[in-house]
C-alpha positions in Angstrom: 104.3 -6.5 -17.9 103.7 -3.3 -19.2 107.0 -1.2 -20.7 108.9 1.5 -18.5 108.2 4.5 -20.8 104.9 4.6 -22.7 104.4 5.2 -26.9 104.6 8.2 -28.3 101.8 9.1 -30.6 102.8 10.5 -34.0 102.2 14.1 -34.2 98.9 15.3 -36.7 101.0 16.8 -40.0 97.8 17.7 -41.6 97.0 21.0 -39.7 97.2 24.7 -41.4 99.4 26.1 -38.7 103.1 25.3 -39.2 105.8 26.1 -36.8 106.2 29.0 -36.4 108.7 31.8 -34.8 106.8 34.4 -32.9 108.4 37.6 -33.4 109.5 40.0 -30.1 112.1 42.9 -30.2 114.8 41.1 -32.2 114.7 37.3 -30.6 112.2 35.3 -31.6 110.3 32.6 -29.9 109.5 29.1 -31.3 106.7 27.3 -29.9 105.0 24.1 -29.8 102.4 23.7 -32.6 100.1 21.7 -30.6 100.3 23.0 -26.8 102.6 26.7 -27.4 105.2 25.5 -25.2 108.2 27.0 -25.7 110.6 25.2 -27.4 113.3 27.6 -27.9 114.9 31.2 -29.3 115.7 32.6 -32.3 119.3 34.5 -31.7 121.3 36.0 -34.1 120.3 33.6 -36.9 120.6 30.7 -34.9 118.0 28.8 -32.3 119.2 28.8 -28.9 117.3 25.4 -27.4 117.5 25.0 -23.3 116.5 21.7 -21.2 116.0 20.7 -17.7 119.4 20.4 -15.0 121.1 23.0 -17.3 121.9 21.8 -20.7 121.8 25.4 -23.6 121.9 24.3 -27.1 123.1 26.4 -29.9 121.7 25.2 -33.3 121.8 26.2 -36.4 118.9 25.4 -39.0 116.4 23.6 -39.8 115.7 22.5 -36.1 113.3 19.5 -35.2 112.4 19.1 -31.8 110.0 17.2 -29.6 108.0 18.8 -27.5 108.2 17.8 -23.7 105.1 18.8 -23.1 102.8 17.0 -25.4 105.5 15.0 -27.8 104.4 17.0 -30.7 107.4 16.8 -33.4 108.2 20.8 -34.7 110.1 22.3 -37.5 111.8 25.3 -37.9 113.2 25.7 -41.4 114.9 29.0 -41.1 115.5 31.5 -38.8 112.3 34.9 -39.1 113.6 38.2 -39.5 
């Protein structure tokens, strides 16, 4: 019988492009290193994360999140200025 949840594949860690934030006006977007999906927005030194059904979090750094699109583990070590 198959499992109800697909197993996740480990993300490649040898990519030359690290998890980055792309600066906008005064907020920075945090995007997935593999599929470029928006993961969060850096605001006032904290990361704003938003999930389905209205779940929102403001978290401190460092931040780690798994991309909901492709399953890649992403890291944001510190806010960009």
